[in-house]
N, C-alpha and C positions, 0 to 999 in steps of 0.2 A: 503494499499500500503506499509505501514512501515516495514511489514514482509519482503518484497523484500530486502530492505535497509539493515536488519536485518541478513537476510541470505547472501547478497553479504560481509557485514561487516564480519561475522563468517567464511565465505571461505577465505576472504583475509586473515584474522587473522591466520587461519592455514596453508594456503600458504607460508605467510611470516615466521611463526615459524619454518616450516619444512624447508624452503631454509635458513634460519638462522642456524639450526642444522646441515645441509649439510655441509655448508661453514666452521662451526667450525670444524667439523669432519675432513675435507680436509685439513684445516689448521694444524689440531693436527698430522694428517699423514703426510703431507710434513714436518713437523718440526722433526718426528722421523725418516723419511727417510734421512733427512740431517744428522743426528745425527748417523745414521748408517754407512754412506758413510765417514763421517769424525769425528770420535769419540773423536779425541785429541782437538778439538776446542771448 
C-alpha cells in the first residue's frame, strides 16, 4: 500500500510546483504591466 501514498505524494508535489510556477509568473507579469502603465514610478 505504500505505493498509493508515494503516487499521491508525487502528484501533490507536481501540482504544488506547477501552481507555484504559475503564481510566480503571474506576479512577474503583473509587475511588468504596472511598470508599463507607470514607467516613471
